[in-house]
C-alpha positions in Angstrom: -32.0 3.7 29.9 -32.9 1.3 32.8 -35.4 -0.6 30.3 -32.2 -0.8 27.9 -30.0 -2.2 30.2 -32.8 -4.8 31.4 -33.5 -5.6 27.9 -29.5 -6.0 27.1 -29.5 -8.2 30.2 -32.0 -10.4 29.2 -30.5 -10.9 26.0 -27.2 -11.8 27.8 -29.0 -14.1 30.4 -30.6 -16.2 27.3 -27.2 -16.4 25.5 -25.8 -17.8 28.6 -28.8 -20.2 28.8 -28.5 -21.4 25.5 -24.6 -21.6 25.8 -25.1 -23.9 28.6 -27.5 -25.8 27.2 -25.5 -26.8 24.2 -22.6 -27.8 26.4 -24.7 -30.2 28.4 -26.1 -31.9 25.3 -22.5 -32.7 24.3 -21.0 -36.0 25.4 -17.9 -34.4 26.9 -19.8 -33.5 29.9 -20.4 -36.4 32.4 -20.6 -37.3 36.1 -17.1 -38.1 36.5 -14.0 -37.8 34.0 -14.9 -39.3 30.6 -12.6 -41.6 28.9 -13.1 -44.2 26.0 -11.3 -46.7 23.8 -12.5 -48.8 20.7 -10.4 -51.8 19.8 -10.7 -54.4 16.8 -10.8 -57.2 19.0 -9.2 -59.6 16.0 -6.1 -57.5 16.1 -5.9 -55.5 19.0 -5.5 -52.7 17.0 -7.0 -49.3 18.5 -9.6 -47.3 16.5 -10.5 -44.7 19.0 -8.9 -43.6 21.9 -10.0 -40.5 24.6 -8.1 -40.1 27.7 -7.7 -43.6 27.5 -4.6 -43.6 30.1 -6.1 -41.6 32.4 -6.4 -43.5 35.6 -9.9 -43.5 36.9 -12.4 -45.5 39.3 -13.1 -48.6 37.5 -16.2 -49.5 39.7 -17.4 -53.2 39.0 -15.6 -53.3 36.0 -13.1 -54.6 38.4 -15.2 -57.8 38.5 -13.9 -58.6 35.1 -10.4 -59.3 36.8 -12.0 -61.1 39.6 -13.8 -63.6 37.2 -10.6 -63.8 34.9 -8.6 -65.0 37.9 -11.3 -67.2 38.9 -11.5 -69.0 35.3 -7.8 -69.3 35.8 -7.9 -71.2 38.8 -10.3 -73.5 37.7 -8.4 -74.2 34.6 -5.4 -75.0 36.8 -7.3 -77.2 39.2 -7.2 -75.0 42.4 -10.7 -75.2 42.8 -14.0 -76.7 41.2 -17.1 -75.2 40.0 -18.7 -77.4 42.4 -16.7 -76.4 45.5 -19.1 -75.3 48.1 -17.7 -71.9 49.3 -18.3 -70.9 53.0 -19.6 -67.2 53.0 -17.5 -65.0 55.5 -19.1 -62.4 57.4 -17.0 -59.7 55.6 -18.5 -61.0 52.1 -22.3 -61.0 53.5 -21.7 -57.4 54.7 -20.7 -55.9 51.4 -23.2 -53.3 50.3 -25.3 -53.5 47.3 -25.5 -54.7 44.6 -25.5 -58.0 46.1 -27.1 -61.6 46.0 -28.0 -61.6 49.5 -25.5 -64.4 51.0 -25.6 -64.7 54.6 -22.8 -65.5 56.8 -21.8 -69.4 57.6 -24.0 -70.2 54.4 -22.2 -72.4 51.7 -22.9 -72.5 48.1 -21.3 -73.5 45.0 -18.5 -71.7 43.1 -20.4 -71.8 39.9 -23.4 -69.6 41.3 -21.0 -66.9 42.7 -19.4 -66.4 39.4 -22.8 -66.3 38.0 -24.0 -63.7 40.3 -20.6 -61.6 39.9 -20.9 -61.8 36.2 -24.4 -61.1 35.5 -25.9 -59.4 38.5 -22.4 -57.8 39.7 -23.1 -58.8 43.1 -20.4 -57.3 45.5 -20.8 -60.0 48.0 -20.2 -62.8 45.5 -17.1 -61.1 44.2 -15.8 -60.9 48.0 -16.6 -64.5 48.5 -14.8 -65.6 45.1 -11.7 -63.6 46.1 -11.5 -65.4 49.4 -12.3 -69.0 48.3 -9.3 -68.7 45.7 -6.6 -66.9 48.0 -8.0 -67.1 51.6 -8.5 -63.3 51.8 -9.8 -60.5 49.6 -6.2 -58.7 50.3 -4.3 -61.7 49.2 -6.8 -62.0 46.4 -6.2 -58.4 45.2 -2.3 -58.9 45.2 -2.9 -61.8 42.8 -5.4 -59.6 40.4 -2.2 -56.9 40.5 0.1 -59.7 39.5 -2.5 -60.9 36.7 -3.1 -57.4 35.5 1.0 -56.5 35.1 1.1 -60.0 33.3 -1.6 -59.2 30.9 0.1 -55.9 29.8 -2.4 -53.6 32.1 0.3 -51.0 32.9 -1.8 -48.2 34.9 -4.2 -50.6 36.9 -4.0 -51.1 40.7 -6.6 -53.2 42.5 -7.2 -53.1 46.3 -10.6 -55.2 46.2 -12.6 -57.7 44.5 -15.8 -55.8 43.7 -14.6 -52.5 42.6 -16.3 -50.3 45.3 -14.3 -47.0 45.5 -11.4 -47.1 47.7 -8.1 -45.1 47.6 -5.6 -46.3 44.8 -8.0 -48.7 43.2 -7.8 -47.2 39.7 -7.5 -48.3 36.1 -7.9 -47.0 32.7 -9.9 -47.4 29.4 -7.2 -48.7 27.7 -6.4 -51.4 30.3 -9.9 -52.5 30.6 -10.2 -53.0 26.9 -7.0 -55.0 27.1 -9.0 -57.2 29.8 -12.1 -57.5 27.9 -10.2 -58.9 24.9 -8.6 -61.4 27.0 -11.6 -62.6 28.4 -13.1 -63.3 25.1 -9.9 -65.2 23.8 -8.7 -66.6 27.0 -11.9 -68.2 28.4 -14.3 -68.6 25.5 -16.1 -71.4 27.4 -17.0 -68.9 30.1 -17.5 -65.4 27.9 -21.2 -66.6 27.2 -21.9 -65.8 31.0 -21.9 -62.0 30.2 -24.5 -62.3 27.3 -27.1 -63.7 29.6 -30.0 -61.8 30.1 -31.0 -63.8 33.2 -29.6 -66.7 35.2 -30.0 -68.7 38.4 -27.5 -68.0 40.9 -28.2 -70.8 43.3 -30.5 -68.5 45.6 -32.6 -66.7 43.3 -32.7 -65.7 39.4 -30.8 -62.7 38.8 -31.2 -60.1 35.9 -28.2 -58.9 33.9 -27.1 -55.2 34.8 -26.1 -54.6 30.8 -29.5 -56.1 29.7 -30.4 -52.9 28.1 -27.6 -52.6 25.7 -27.4 -56.0 24.9 -31.1 -56.0 24.0 -30.9 -52.6 22.0 -27.5 -52.9 20.0 -27.3 -55.5 17.2 -24.6 -58.0 17.4 -23.7 -57.3 21.3 -22.8 -60.2 23.5 -21.2 -58.7 26.6 -19.5 -57.7 28.5 -19.6 -55.7 32.0 -21.1 -52.4 33.6 -20.0 -50.5 36.6 -21.2 -47.8 38.8 -20.3 -45.7 41.8 -20.7 -41.9 42.3 -16.9 -41.5 41.9 -16.6 -43.3 38.6 -20.0 -42.6 36.8 -21.6 -45.2 34.4 -18.7 -47.4 33.2 -19.2 -50.1 30.3 -16.8 -52.5 28.6 -18.9 -53.9 25.6 -18.2 -56.3 22.8 -20.5 -56.9 19.6 -20.1 -59.0 16.5 -21.3 -58.4 13.1 -20.3 -60.5 10.2 -16.5 -61.5 10.6 -16.0 -58.4 12.8 -15.9 -57.9 16.6 -15.4 -54.6 18.1 -14.6 -53.8 21.9 -15.6 -50.5 23.4 -15.0 -48.9 26.7 -16.3 -45.8 28.3 -15.6 -44.5 31.6 -17.6 -41.5 33.2 -21.1 -41.9 31.8 -23.8 -39.5 33.6 -26.6 -42.2 33.3 -27.1 -45.7 31.8 -28.9 -44.1 28.9 -26.2 -41.7 27.9 -23.5 -44.1 28.5 -25.3 -46.9 26.4 -25.8 -44.1 23.7 -22.3 -42.9 23.6 -21.0 -46.7 23.2 -23.3 -47.5 20.6 -22.0 -44.4 18.9 -18.5 -45.6 19.5 -19.2 -49.2 18.2 -20.6 -48.0 15.1 -17.7 -45.9 14.5 -15.6 -49.2 15.3 -17.3 -51.0 12.6 -17.1 -48.5 10.2 -13.2 -48.0 10.4 -12.2 -51.8 10.8 -11.7 -54.0 7.9 -13.9 -56.6 6.9 -11.2 -59.3 6.7 -8.2 -59.2 9.2 -5.8 -61.8 10.5 -6.9 -62.8 14.1 -4.1 -62.3 16.4 -5.2 -63.7 19.8 -3.5 -61.9 23.0 -0.7 -64.1 24.5 -1.8 -65.6 27.8 -0.5 -63.9 30.9 3.7 -64.0 31.1 4.3 -64.9 35.1 8.0 -65.0 34.3 8.5 -61.5 35.5 10.1 -61.3 38.8 8.0 -59.8 41.4 9.7 -56.6 43.0 7.8 -56.8 46.3 7.7 -60.6 46.8 10.9 -61.7 45.0 9.3 -64.5 43.9 8.1 -65.2 40.2 4.4 -64.3 39.3 3.2 -67.8 38.6 0.2 -69.3 39.4 0.1 -71.9 42.0 2.1 -75.0 40.8 1.4 -78.8 42.1 4.6 -80.7 42.9 4.1 -84.0 43.5 6.3 -86.8 45.1 6.1 -89.9 46.8 6.2 -90.2 50.9 9.7 -91.5 50.8 12.8 -90.2 49.4 13.5 -93.7 47.5 11.1 -96.3 46.3 11.8 -100.2 46.9 11.3 -102.4 44.0 7.7 -103.1 43.6 6.2 -106.5 43.7 4.6 -107.7 40.5 1.2 -107.3 40.0 -1.5 -106.7 37.1 -0.8 -103.7 35.5 -3.3 -100.8 35.3 -1.5 -97.9 33.9 2.1 -97.5 32.9 3.7 -94.1 33.4 6.8 -92.7 32.7 8.4 -89.3 33.1 10.6 -87.0 31.2 13.4 -86.8 33.8 14.0 -90.6 34.0 17.1 -92.0 32.7 16.6 -93.8 29.7 17.3 -97.4 31.0 14.5 -96.5 33.5 11.9 -95.6 31.1 11.2 -99.2 30.0 11.4 -100.6 33.1 8.3 -100.1 35.6 5.6 -102.1 33.3 3.9 -102.9 36.8 4.2 -101.7 40.3 2.5 -101.5 43.7 0.7 -98.5 45.1 2.2 -95.5 45.7 0.6 -92.8 48.3 1.1 -89.1 46.8 1.6 -86.0 48.9 0.9 -82.6 47.0 2.8 -79.8 48.4 2.4 -75.9 47.4 4.6 -73.4 48.8 5.7 -69.8 47.4 9.4 -70.9 46.7 7.9 -74.0 44.6 5.5 -72.2 42.7 7.7 -71.7 39.5 10.0 -74.6 39.8 10.0 -77.3 36.9 7.6 -80.1 37.8 9.7 -83.2 38.7 7.2 -86.2 38.9 8.3 -89.8 40.2 5.4 -92.0 39.5 5.3 -95.6 39.8 2.0 -97.5 38.8 -1.0 -95.9 40.3 -3.9 -98.1 41.9 -6.8 -96.1 41.2 -7.6 -93.2 38.8 -9.4 -91.2 41.5 -6.2 -91.3 43.9 -4.3 -89.6 40.9 -7.0 -87.3 40.0 -7.4 -86.0 43.8 -4.0 -86.0 44.3 -2.1 -84.6 40.7 -4.5 -81.7 39.9 -2.9 -80.0 37.1 0.6 -81.8 37.1 1.5 -83.3 33.6 3.3 -86.5 32.9 4.5 -86.2 29.2 3.7 -89.7 27.8 2.7 -93.2 28.6 4.6 -96.3 27.6 5.6 -97.4 24.2 2.6 -97.7 21.6 1.1 -101.3 20.6 2.2 -101.1 17.0 -0.8 -99.4 15.7 -1.3 -96.8 12.9 -4.3 -95.1 14.2 -4.6 -92.3 16.8 -7.6 -89.9 18.2 -7.3 -86.3 19.0 -8.9 -84.8 22.0 -8.6 -81.2 21.5 -7.0 -78.1 20.4 -5.3 -75.7 23.1 -3.7 -72.3 23.6 -0.8 -73.4 25.3 1.3 -76.8 25.6 0.4 -77.2 29.3 -3.3 -77.2 28.6 -2.6 -79.8 25.9 -0.8 -82.1 28.1 -3.1 -81.7 31.1 -5.9 -82.8 28.9 -3.9 -85.7 27.8 -3.5 -86.8 31.3 -7.3 -86.3 32.5 -8.2 -88.4 29.3 -5.6 -91.2 29.9 -7.0 -91.5 33.4 -10.4 -91.3 32.4 -10.3 -94.3 29.7 -7.5 -96.4 30.7 -8.7 -99.6 29.2 -8.8 -98.4 25.5 -5.8 -96.1 25.5 -3.3 -98.2 28.0 -0.1 -98.5 25.9 -0.9 -95.8 23.6 1.7 -92.8 23.1 0.8 -89.3 24.1 2.0 -86.3 22.0 1.5 -82.7 21.6 1.7 -81.4 18.3 2.1 -77.5 17.7 0.0 -76.4 14.6 -0.8 -72.8 13.5 -4.2 -72.8 15.4 -2.5 -74.1 18.7 -1.3 -77.3 20.4 -3.1 -80.6 19.4 -3.6 -83.1 22.1 -3.5 -86.6 20.4 -2.8 -90.3 21.4 -0.9 -92.3 18.7 -0.3 -96.1 18.3 -3.6 -97.6 18.3 -5.5 -100.0 16.1 -8.5 -98.7 14.2 -11.0 -100.5 16.3 -9.2 -99.3 19.6 -9.3 -95.7 18.5 -12.8 -95.8 17.5 -13.8 -97.6 20.7 -11.8 -95.0 22.6 -13.3 -92.1 21.0 -17.0 -93.8 21.6 -16.4 -94.2 25.2 -14.8 -90.4 25.4 -17.8 -88.9 23.8 -20.0 -90.6 26.2 -18.1 -88.5 29.1 -18.5 -85.6 27.1 -15.0 -85.4 26.2 -14.5 -84.1 22.5 -12.5 -86.8 20.1 -12.0 -87.6 16.8 -9.9 -90.2 15.2 -6.7 -89.9 13.0 -6.5 -92.3 10.4 -2.7 -93.7 9.0 -1.1 -91.1 6.9 
């Protein structure tokens, strides 16, 4: 009887062992709660979702938002890629993974971006947040405003790097949305996420996602994340032919199993996605929603420009260098200021003014450098009347009218001689907003494009008709 019981017990033990082994080989057992989403990046259609709205620890996927806000700040003119950022004690003290920054040293913003995107350096992420908003806490508030504006409804950020902190949570759906926005909103920066290695100022760093990038055909980004609380996370994007898929996985138990699961979901996405579908780019962040905690609107920083006097005396005549007219002047004034003296310009930023319409009163400016340093992203809508020519030039297509107008101002200041007297115009097409200068002769249009191309500014001529 004892032998029979022993034999039966052994059978039971073997069955339980087999069952446990089977369970642990399935993808549902992870070091942390599992969640996943697969999306057709072209249309935003969800192809697969599992626990996609469960709030989990994002780990270093957080740096996707950190970098999104930094890219936005650079585009808005708040900071330059070549700005030398002073490293604080807090940033230098962040735990690994890190670049190895020292307190008090200065390093260009571009290198911090590379370190955060490629190596997932925590010290670089904190330094970026402090450079943009002055403190990591203020930067986290801006991250949350941006998240809400992007439609990331179940995400709350507490820091710039993603290390575990109470209340710092996101979802597979929200991170997929963010990955899609990074691809479409900042295509000029997206290539950072596909670099196997890059130089980050202090040294060369390797990509934390290099295994997936090297092993999955068509993969070109995006971001890994790991903490004990989160497990192994990954937002990945891949393109094959005309199809692009974004896949997010939370809670992997190792780099290998996570990558394997992401590859399986990617294959599923490519199988389900149609070969041809109309590309529907996501809308840029809508900051028009009123914040409940600050009472101000959720806009990024806006530059308000005004002269150092409440009135301007009639200027003395002098050789004109550039003619600027504003949209808010009376029609009689619009054609009056053909020549003017220098005007000192002061830039003010305040919370109350952040979302106010820009009102600009500018007489003739003496040097382009003074304008570039003071105006930043402020836009003046047009130049003086055209010279009667029938040619024009195009300097780019943009997602927003603001970006197109900003490019027109930047180009006008960069090439005053050949564009003086031309008409700036933004034309809306199905593909975006076209930035153009009109009213040029053929010779001046060709001359302007030649000079702009030499400055690495894209340009094409527009012939009559």
